[in-house]
mmCIF file of the N, C-alpha and C atoms, coordinates in Angstrom:
data_MODEL
# 
_entry.id   MODEL 
# 
loop_
_atom_site.group_PDB 
_atom_site.id 
_atom_site.type_symbol 
_atom_site.label_atom_id 
_atom_site.label_alt_id 
_atom_site.label_comp_id 
_atom_site.label_asym_id 
_atom_site.label_entity_id 
_atom_site.label_seq_id 
_atom_site.pdbx_PDB_ins_code 
_atom_site.Cartn_x 
_atom_site.Cartn_y 
_atom_site.Cartn_z 
_atom_site.occupancy 
_atom_site.B_iso_or_equiv 
_atom_site.pdbx_formal_charge 
_atom_site.auth_seq_id 
_atom_site.auth_comp_id 
_atom_site.auth_asym_id 
_atom_site.auth_atom_id 
_atom_site.pdbx_PDB_model_num 
ATOM 1   N N  . MET A 1 1  ? -37.252 2.777  25.727 1.00 0.00 ? 1  MET A N  1 
ATOM 2   C CA . MET A 1 1  ? -35.939 2.345  26.139 1.00 0.00 ? 1  MET A CA 1 
ATOM 3   C C  . MET A 1 1  ? -35.694 2.856  27.551 1.00 0.00 ? 1  MET A C  1 
ATOM 4   N N  . ASP A 1 2  ? -35.110 2.017  28.360 1.00 0.00 ? 2  ASP A N  1 
ATOM 5   C CA . ASP A 1 2  ? -34.824 2.330  29.758 1.00 0.00 ? 2  ASP A CA 1 
ATOM 6   C C  . ASP A 1 2  ? -33.784 3.451  29.861 1.00 0.00 ? 2  ASP A C  1 
ATOM 7   N N  . ALA A 1 3  ? -34.104 4.491  30.608 1.00 0.00 ? 3  ALA A N  1 
ATOM 8   C CA . ALA A 1 3  ? -33.194 5.635  30.764 1.00 0.00 ? 3  ALA A CA 1 
ATOM 9   C C  . ALA A 1 3  ? -31.872 5.220  31.396 1.00 0.00 ? 3  ALA A C  1 
ATOM 10  N N  . ARG A 1 4  ? -31.896 4.218  32.274 1.00 0.00 ? 4  ARG A N  1 
ATOM 11  C CA . ARG A 1 4  ? -30.645 3.747  32.895 1.00 0.00 ? 4  ARG A CA 1 
ATOM 12  C C  . ARG A 1 4  ? -29.719 3.143  31.854 1.00 0.00 ? 4  ARG A C  1 
ATOM 13  N N  . LEU A 1 5  ? -30.277 2.463  30.872 1.00 0.00 ? 5  LEU A N  1 
ATOM 14  C CA . LEU A 1 5  ? -29.464 1.889  29.801 1.00 0.00 ? 5  LEU A CA 1 
ATOM 15  C C  . LEU A 1 5  ? -28.846 2.999  28.957 1.00 0.00 ? 5  LEU A C  1 
ATOM 16  N N  . LEU A 1 6  ? -29.616 4.032  28.677 1.00 0.00 ? 6  LEU A N  1 
ATOM 17  C CA . LEU A 1 6  ? -29.093 5.162  27.900 1.00 0.00 ? 6  LEU A CA 1 
ATOM 18  C C  . LEU A 1 6  ? -27.941 5.859  28.615 1.00 0.00 ? 6  LEU A C  1 
ATOM 19  N N  . ASP A 1 7  ? -27.960 5.833  29.939 1.00 0.00 ? 7  ASP A N  1 
ATOM 20  C CA . ASP A 1 7  ? -26.887 6.461  30.712 1.00 0.00 ? 7  ASP A CA 1 
ATOM 21  C C  . ASP A 1 7  ? -25.550 5.747  30.550 1.00 0.00 ? 7  ASP A C  1 
ATOM 22  N N  . VAL A 1 8  ? -25.570 4.449  30.255 1.00 0.00 ? 8  VAL A N  1 
ATOM 23  C CA . VAL A 1 8  ? -24.313 3.693  30.164 1.00 0.00 ? 8  VAL A CA 1 
ATOM 24  C C  . VAL A 1 8  ? -23.897 3.383  28.729 1.00 0.00 ? 8  VAL A C  1 
ATOM 25  N N  . LEU A 1 9  ? -24.832 3.448  27.782 1.00 0.00 ? 9  LEU A N  1 
ATOM 26  C CA . LEU A 1 9  ? -24.478 3.166  26.390 1.00 0.00 ? 9  LEU A CA 1 
ATOM 27  C C  . LEU A 1 9  ? -23.708 4.330  25.775 1.00 0.00 ? 9  LEU A C  1 
ATOM 28  N N  . VAL A 1 10 ? -22.688 3.999  25.002 1.00 0.00 ? 10 VAL A N  1 
ATOM 29  C CA . VAL A 1 10 ? -21.922 4.998  24.251 1.00 0.00 ? 10 VAL A CA 1 
ATOM 30  C C  . VAL A 1 10 ? -21.750 4.482  22.828 1.00 0.00 ? 10 VAL A C  1 
ATOM 31  N N  . CYS A 1 11 ? -21.333 5.357  21.952 1.00 0.00 ? 11 CYS A N  1 
ATOM 32  C CA . CYS A 1 11 ? -21.051 4.970  20.575 1.00 0.00 ? 11 CYS A CA 1 
ATOM 33  C C  . CYS A 1 11 ? -19.908 3.954  20.577 1.00 0.00 ? 11 CYS A C  1 
ATOM 34  N N  . PRO A 1 12 ? -20.061 2.845  19.876 1.00 0.00 ? 12 PRO A N  1 
ATOM 35  C CA . PRO A 1 12 ? -18.992 1.842  19.854 1.00 0.00 ? 12 PRO A CA 1 
ATOM 36  C C  . PRO A 1 12 ? -17.750 2.295  19.091 1.00 0.00 ? 12 PRO A C  1 
ATOM 37  N N  . LEU A 1 13 ? -17.865 3.351  18.301 1.00 0.00 ? 13 LEU A N  1 
ATOM 38  C CA . LEU A 1 13 ? -16.715 3.826  17.528 1.00 0.00 ? 13 LEU A CA 1 
ATOM 39  C C  . LEU A 1 13 ? -15.918 4.886  18.274 1.00 0.00 ? 13 LEU A C  1 
ATOM 40  N N  . CYS A 1 14 ? -16.602 5.941  18.710 1.00 0.00 ? 14 CYS A N  1 
ATOM 41  C CA . CYS A 1 14 ? -15.885 7.068  19.328 1.00 0.00 ? 14 CYS A CA 1 
ATOM 42  C C  . CYS A 1 14 ? -16.040 7.114  20.845 1.00 0.00 ? 14 CYS A C  1 
ATOM 43  N N  . LYS A 1 15 ? -16.894 6.255  21.378 1.00 0.00 ? 15 LYS A N  1 
ATOM 44  C CA . LYS A 1 15 ? -17.183 6.213  22.821 1.00 0.00 ? 15 LYS A CA 1 
ATOM 45  C C  . LYS A 1 15 ? -17.894 7.475  23.308 1.00 0.00 ? 15 LYS A C  1 
ATOM 46  N N  . GLY A 1 16 ? -18.472 8.220  22.371 1.00 0.00 ? 16 GLY A N  1 
ATOM 47  C CA . GLY A 1 16 ? -19.201 9.438  22.710 1.00 0.00 ? 16 GLY A CA 1 
ATOM 48  C C  . GLY A 1 16 ? -20.640 9.147  23.107 1.00 0.00 ? 16 GLY A C  1 
ATOM 49  N N  . PRO A 1 17 ? -21.353 10.181 23.563 1.00 0.00 ? 17 PRO A N  1 
ATOM 50  C CA . PRO A 1 17 ? -22.743 10.017 24.001 1.00 0.00 ? 17 PRO A CA 1 
ATOM 51  C C  . PRO A 1 17 ? -23.682 9.749  22.832 1.00 0.00 ? 17 PRO A C  1 
ATOM 52  N N  . LEU A 1 18 ? -24.805 9.128  23.163 1.00 0.00 ? 18 LEU A N  1 
ATOM 53  C CA . LEU A 1 18 ? -25.837 8.827  22.180 1.00 0.00 ? 18 LEU A CA 1 
ATOM 54  C C  . LEU A 1 18 ? -27.120 9.556  22.561 1.00 0.00 ? 18 LEU A C  1 
ATOM 55  N N  . VAL A 1 19 ? -27.893 9.914  21.549 1.00 0.00 ? 19 VAL A N  1 
ATOM 56  C CA . VAL A 1 19 ? -29.185 10.565 21.751 1.00 0.00 ? 19 VAL A CA 1 
ATOM 57  C C  . VAL A 1 19 ? -30.259 9.602  21.265 1.00 0.00 ? 19 VAL A C  1 
ATOM 58  N N  . HIS A 1 20 ? -31.293 9.403  22.086 1.00 0.00 ? 20 HIS A N  1 
ATOM 59  C CA . HIS A 1 20 ? -32.377 8.494  21.727 1.00 0.00 ? 20 HIS A CA 1 
ATOM 60  C C  . HIS A 1 20 ? -33.407 9.229  20.881 1.00 0.00 ? 20 HIS A C  1 
ATOM 61  N N  . ASP A 1 21 ? -33.594 8.776  19.656 1.00 0.00 ? 21 ASP A N  1 
ATOM 62  C CA . ASP A 1 21 ? -34.651 9.293  18.784 1.00 0.00 ? 21 ASP A CA 1 
ATOM 63  C C  . ASP A 1 21 ? -35.829 8.334  18.916 1.00 0.00 ? 21 ASP A C  1 
ATOM 64  N N  . LYS A 1 22 ? -36.794 8.703  19.761 1.00 0.00 ? 22 LYS A N  1 
ATOM 65  C CA . LYS A 1 22 ? -37.919 7.813  20.046 1.00 0.00 ? 22 LYS A CA 1 
ATOM 66  C C  . LYS A 1 22 ? -38.770 7.546  18.814 1.00 0.00 ? 22 LYS A C  1 
ATOM 67  N N  . ALA A 1 23 ? -38.995 8.567  18.005 1.00 0.00 ? 23 ALA A N  1 
ATOM 68  C CA . ALA A 1 23 ? -39.851 8.417  16.825 1.00 0.00 ? 23 ALA A CA 1 
ATOM 69  C C  . ALA A 1 23 ? -39.260 7.431  15.823 1.00 0.00 ? 23 ALA A C  1 
ATOM 70  N N  . ALA A 1 24 ? -37.950 7.517  15.593 1.00 0.00 ? 24 ALA A N  1 
ATOM 71  C CA . ALA A 1 24 ? -37.290 6.647  14.614 1.00 0.00 ? 24 ALA A CA 1 
ATOM 72  C C  . ALA A 1 24 ? -36.789 5.352  15.233 1.00 0.00 ? 24 ALA A C  1 
ATOM 73  N N  . GLN A 1 25 ? -36.862 5.231  16.563 1.00 0.00 ? 25 GLN A N  1 
ATOM 74  C CA . GLN A 1 25 ? -36.333 4.074  17.277 1.00 0.00 ? 25 GLN A CA 1 
ATOM 75  C C  . GLN A 1 25 ? -34.868 3.838  16.911 1.00 0.00 ? 25 GLN A C  1 
ATOM 76  N N  . GLU A 1 26 ? -34.068 4.884  17.147 1.00 0.00 ? 26 GLU A N  1 
ATOM 77  C CA . GLU A 1 26 ? -32.637 4.834  16.858 1.00 0.00 ? 26 GLU A CA 1 
ATOM 78  C C  . GLU A 1 26 ? -31.865 5.534  17.968 1.00 0.00 ? 26 GLU A C  1 
ATOM 79  N N  . LEU A 1 27 ? -30.596 5.166  18.092 1.00 0.00 ? 27 LEU A N  1 
ATOM 80  C CA . LEU A 1 27 ? -29.659 5.879  18.947 1.00 0.00 ? 27 LEU A CA 1 
ATOM 81  C C  . LEU A 1 27 ? -28.713 6.632  18.026 1.00 0.00 ? 27 LEU A C  1 
ATOM 82  N N  . ILE A 1 28 ? -28.600 7.927  18.231 1.00 0.00 ? 28 ILE A N  1 
ATOM 83  C CA . ILE A 1 28 ? -27.848 8.801  17.337 1.00 0.00 ? 28 ILE A CA 1 
ATOM 84  C C  . ILE A 1 28 ? -26.512 9.182  17.963 1.00 0.00 ? 28 ILE A C  1 
ATOM 85  N N  . CYS A 1 29 ? -25.439 9.004  17.189 1.00 0.00 ? 29 CYS A N  1 
ATOM 86  C CA . CYS A 1 29 ? -24.125 9.529  17.558 1.00 0.00 ? 29 CYS A CA 1 
ATOM 87  C C  . CYS A 1 29 ? -23.891 10.740 16.663 1.00 0.00 ? 29 CYS A C  1 
ATOM 88  N N  . LYS A 1 30 ? -23.939 11.932 17.271 1.00 0.00 ? 30 LYS A N  1 
ATOM 89  C CA . LYS A 1 30 ? -23.758 13.155 16.488 1.00 0.00 ? 30 LYS A CA 1 
ATOM 90  C C  . LYS A 1 30 ? -22.322 13.293 15.998 1.00 0.00 ? 30 LYS A C  1 
ATOM 91  N N  . ALA A 1 31 ? -21.357 12.837 16.785 1.00 0.00 ? 31 ALA A N  1 
ATOM 92  C CA . ALA A 1 31 ? -19.944 12.970 16.410 1.00 0.00 ? 31 ALA A CA 1 
ATOM 93  C C  . ALA A 1 31 ? -19.622 12.171 15.152 1.00 0.00 ? 31 ALA A C  1 
ATOM 94  N N  . ASP A 1 32 ? -20.117 10.938 15.078 1.00 0.00 ? 32 ASP A N  1 
ATOM 95  C CA . ASP A 1 32 ? -19.836 10.077 13.925 1.00 0.00 ? 32 ASP A CA 1 
ATOM 96  C C  . ASP A 1 32 ? -20.924 10.143 12.863 1.00 0.00 ? 32 ASP A C  1 
ATOM 97  N N  . ARG A 1 33 ? -22.003 10.874 13.173 1.00 0.00 ? 33 ARG A N  1 
ATOM 98  C CA . ARG A 1 33 ? -23.140 11.006 12.255 1.00 0.00 ? 33 ARG A CA 1 
ATOM 99  C C  . ARG A 1 33 ? -23.698 9.641  11.853 1.00 0.00 ? 33 ARG A C  1 
ATOM 100 N N  . LEU A 1 34 ? -23.956 8.833  12.893 1.00 0.00 ? 34 LEU A N  1 
ATOM 101 C CA . LEU A 1 34 ? -24.506 7.503  12.685 1.00 0.00 ? 34 LEU A CA 1 
ATOM 102 C C  . LEU A 1 34 ? -25.764 7.320  13.521 1.00 0.00 ? 34 LEU A C  1 
ATOM 103 N N  . ALA A 1 35 ? -26.688 6.520  12.990 1.00 0.00 ? 35 ALA A N  1 
ATOM 104 C CA . ALA A 1 35 ? -27.906 6.162  13.705 1.00 0.00 ? 35 ALA A CA 1 
ATOM 105 C C  . ALA A 1 35 ? -27.932 4.647  13.855 1.00 0.00 ? 35 ALA A C  1 
ATOM 106 N N  . PHE A 1 36 ? -27.944 4.197  15.105 1.00 0.00 ? 36 PHE A N  1 
ATOM 107 C CA . PHE A 1 36 ? -27.986 2.771  15.397 1.00 0.00 ? 36 PHE A CA 1 
ATOM 108 C C  . PHE A 1 36 ? -29.437 2.374  15.660 1.00 0.00 ? 36 PHE A C  1 
ATOM 109 N N  . PRO A 1 37 ? -29.936 1.334  14.992 1.00 0.00 ? 37 PRO A N  1 
ATOM 110 C CA . PRO A 1 37 ? -31.343 0.960  15.150 1.00 0.00 ? 37 PRO A CA 1 
ATOM 111 C C  . PRO A 1 37 ? -31.622 0.318  16.506 1.00 0.00 ? 37 PRO A C  1 
ATOM 112 N N  . ILE A 1 38 ? -32.878 0.449  16.934 1.00 0.00 ? 38 ILE A N  1 
ATOM 113 C CA . ILE A 1 38 ? -33.370 -0.261 18.113 1.00 0.00 ? 38 ILE A CA 1 
ATOM 114 C C  . ILE A 1 38 ? -34.447 -1.199 17.601 1.00 0.00 ? 38 ILE A C  1 
ATOM 115 N N  . ARG A 1 39 ? -34.241 -2.486 17.782 1.00 0.00 ? 39 ARG A N  1 
ATOM 116 C CA . ARG A 1 39 ? -35.201 -3.489 17.290 1.00 0.00 ? 39 ARG A CA 1 
ATOM 117 C C  . ARG A 1 39 ? -35.754 -4.283 18.466 1.00 0.00 ? 39 ARG A C  1 
ATOM 118 N N  . ASP A 1 40 ? -37.059 -4.281 18.593 1.00 0.00 ? 40 ASP A N  1 
ATOM 119 C CA . ASP A 1 40 ? -37.724 -4.972 19.701 1.00 0.00 ? 40 ASP A CA 1 
ATOM 120 C C  . ASP A 1 40 ? -37.152 -4.542 21.042 1.00 0.00 ? 40 ASP A C  1 
ATOM 121 N N  . GLY A 1 41 ? -36.833 -3.248 21.163 1.00 0.00 ? 41 GLY A N  1 
ATOM 122 C CA . GLY A 1 41 ? -36.310 -2.708 22.407 1.00 0.00 ? 41 GLY A CA 1 
ATOM 123 C C  . GLY A 1 41 ? -34.840 -2.959 22.653 1.00 0.00 ? 41 GLY A C  1 
ATOM 124 N N  . ILE A 1 42 ? -34.150 -3.568 21.684 1.00 0.00 ? 42 ILE A N  1 
ATOM 125 C CA . ILE A 1 42 ? -32.729 -3.898 21.835 1.00 0.00 ? 42 ILE A CA 1 
ATOM 126 C C  . ILE A 1 42 ? -31.906 -3.033 20.890 1.00 0.00 ? 42 ILE A C  1 
ATOM 127 N N  . PRO A 1 43 ? -30.978 -2.230 21.427 1.00 0.00 ? 43 PRO A N  1 
ATOM 128 C CA . PRO A 1 43 ? -30.120 -1.426 20.555 1.00 0.00 ? 43 PRO A CA 1 
ATOM 129 C C  . PRO A 1 43 ? -29.122 -2.302 19.809 1.00 0.00 ? 43 PRO A C  1 
ATOM 130 N N  . ILE A 1 44 ? -29.032 -2.111 18.510 1.00 0.00 ? 44 ILE A N  1 
ATOM 131 C CA . ILE A 1 44 ? -28.098 -2.857 17.663 1.00 0.00 ? 44 ILE A CA 1 
ATOM 132 C C  . ILE A 1 44 ? -26.890 -1.951 17.440 1.00 0.00 ? 44 ILE A C  1 
ATOM 133 N N  . MET A 1 45 ? -25.799 -2.244 18.126 1.00 0.00 ? 45 MET A N  1 
ATOM 134 C CA . MET A 1 45 ? -24.655 -1.335 18.182 1.00 0.00 ? 45 MET A CA 1 
ATOM 135 C C  . MET A 1 45 ? -23.515 -1.745 17.255 1.00 0.00 ? 45 MET A C  1 
ATOM 136 N N  . TRP A 1 46 ? -23.804 -2.452 16.194 1.00 0.00 ? 46 TRP A N  1 
ATOM 137 C CA . TRP A 1 46 ? -22.785 -2.845 15.220 1.00 0.00 ? 46 TRP A CA 1 
ATOM 138 C C  . TRP A 1 46 ? -22.673 -1.766 14.154 1.00 0.00 ? 46 TRP A C  1 
ATOM 139 N N  . GLU A 1 47 ? -21.451 -1.421 13.801 1.00 0.00 ? 47 GLU A N  1 
ATOM 140 C CA . GLU A 1 47 ? -21.223 -0.370 12.810 1.00 0.00 ? 47 GLU A CA 1 
ATOM 141 C C  . GLU A 1 47 ? -21.885 -0.691 11.475 1.00 0.00 ? 47 GLU A C  1 
ATOM 142 N N  . ASP A 1 48 ? -21.863 -1.961 11.082 1.00 0.00 ? 48 ASP A N  1 
ATOM 143 C CA . ASP A 1 48 ? -22.439 -2.316 9.782  1.00 0.00 ? 48 ASP A CA 1 
ATOM 144 C C  . ASP A 1 48 ? -23.972 -2.270 9.778  1.00 0.00 ? 48 ASP A C  1 
ATOM 145 N N  . GLN A 1 49 ? -24.592 -2.134 10.941 1.00 0.00 ? 49 GLN A N  1 
ATOM 146 C CA . GLN A 1 49 ? -26.046 -2.005 11.032 1.00 0.00 ? 49 GLN A CA 1 
ATOM 147 C C  . GLN A 1 49 ? -26.486 -0.545 11.145 1.00 0.00 ? 49 GLN A C  1 
ATOM 148 N N  . ALA A 1 50 ? -25.535 0.359  11.380 1.00 0.00 ? 50 ALA A N  1 
ATOM 149 C CA . ALA A 1 50 ? -25.849 1.784  11.520 1.00 0.00 ? 50 ALA A CA 1 
ATOM 150 C C  . ALA A 1 50 ? -26.019 2.417  10.145 1.00 0.00 ? 50 ALA A C  1 
ATOM 151 N N  . ARG A 1 51 ? -26.779 3.496  10.131 1.00 0.00 ? 51 ARG A N  1 
ATOM 152 C CA . ARG A 1 51 ? -26.928 4.244  8.882  1.00 0.00 ? 51 ARG A CA 1 
ATOM 153 C C  . ARG A 1 51 ? -26.325 5.634  9.073  1.00 0.00 ? 51 ARG A C  1 
ATOM 154 N N  . SER A 1 52 ? -25.785 6.163  8.005  1.00 0.00 ? 52 SER A N  1 
ATOM 155 C CA . SER A 1 52 ? -25.222 7.513  8.033  1.00 0.00 ? 52 SER A CA 1 
ATOM 156 C C  . SER A 1 52 ? -26.350 8.529  8.039  1.00 0.00 ? 52 SER A C  1 
ATOM 157 N N  . ILE A 1 53 ? -26.155 9.598  8.780  1.00 0.00 ? 53 ILE A N  1 
ATOM 158 C CA . ILE A 1 53 ? -27.163 10.650 8.844  1.00 0.00 ? 53 ILE A CA 1 
ATOM 159 C C  . ILE A 1 53 ? -26.502 12.004 8.627  1.00 0.00 ? 53 ILE A C  1 
ATOM 160 N N  . LEU A 1 54 ? -27.308 12.963 8.221  1.00 0.00 ? 54 LEU A N  1 
ATOM 161 C CA . LEU A 1 54 ? -26.851 14.345 8.087  1.00 0.00 ? 54 LEU A CA 1 
ATOM 162 C C  . LEU A 1 54 ? -27.310 15.109 9.319  1.00 0.00 ? 54 LEU A C  1 
ATOM 163 N N  . ILE A 1 55 ? -26.415 15.878 9.890  1.00 0.00 ? 55 ILE A N  1 
ATOM 164 C CA . ILE A 1 55 ? -26.749 16.695 11.052 1.00 0.00 ? 55 ILE A CA 1 
ATOM 165 C C  . ILE A 1 55 ? -26.448 18.142 10.707 1.00 0.00 ? 55 ILE A C  1 
ATOM 166 N N  . ASP A 1 56 ? -27.457 18.990 10.857 1.00 0.00 ? 56 ASP A N  1 
ATOM 167 C CA . ASP A 1 56 ? -27.272 20.422 10.600 1.00 0.00 ? 56 ASP A CA 1 
ATOM 168 C C  . ASP A 1 56 ? -26.585 21.061 11.791 1.00 0.00 ? 56 ASP A C  1 
ATOM 169 N N  . HIS A 1 57 ? -25.554 21.834 11.509 1.00 0.00 ? 57 HIS A N  1 
ATOM 170 C CA . HIS A 1 57 ? -24.870 22.594 12.553 1.00 0.00 ? 57 HIS A CA 1 
ATOM 171 C C  . HIS A 1 57 ? -25.145 24.066 12.314 1.00 0.00 ? 57 HIS A C  1 
ATOM 172 N N  . PRO A 1 58 ? -25.697 24.764 13.339 1.00 0.00 ? 58 PRO A N  1 
ATOM 173 C CA . PRO A 1 58 ? -26.038 26.189 13.152 1.00 0.00 ? 58 PRO A CA 1 
ATOM 174 C C  . PRO A 1 58 ? -24.826 27.063 12.970 1.00 0.00 ? 58 PRO A C  1 
# 
């Protein structure tokens, strides 16, 4: 995924930053605990396509 695109993409729900998980091909919103899939290099930013994730907080 292009780093310039990551600089401008935000979570569609909270408008917070996203983290690129290269291995899982997902964009992660830690605030909303959602993972948005990347399919064929295209981020799918629809809430109904995201999956809930657990994030450990130290």
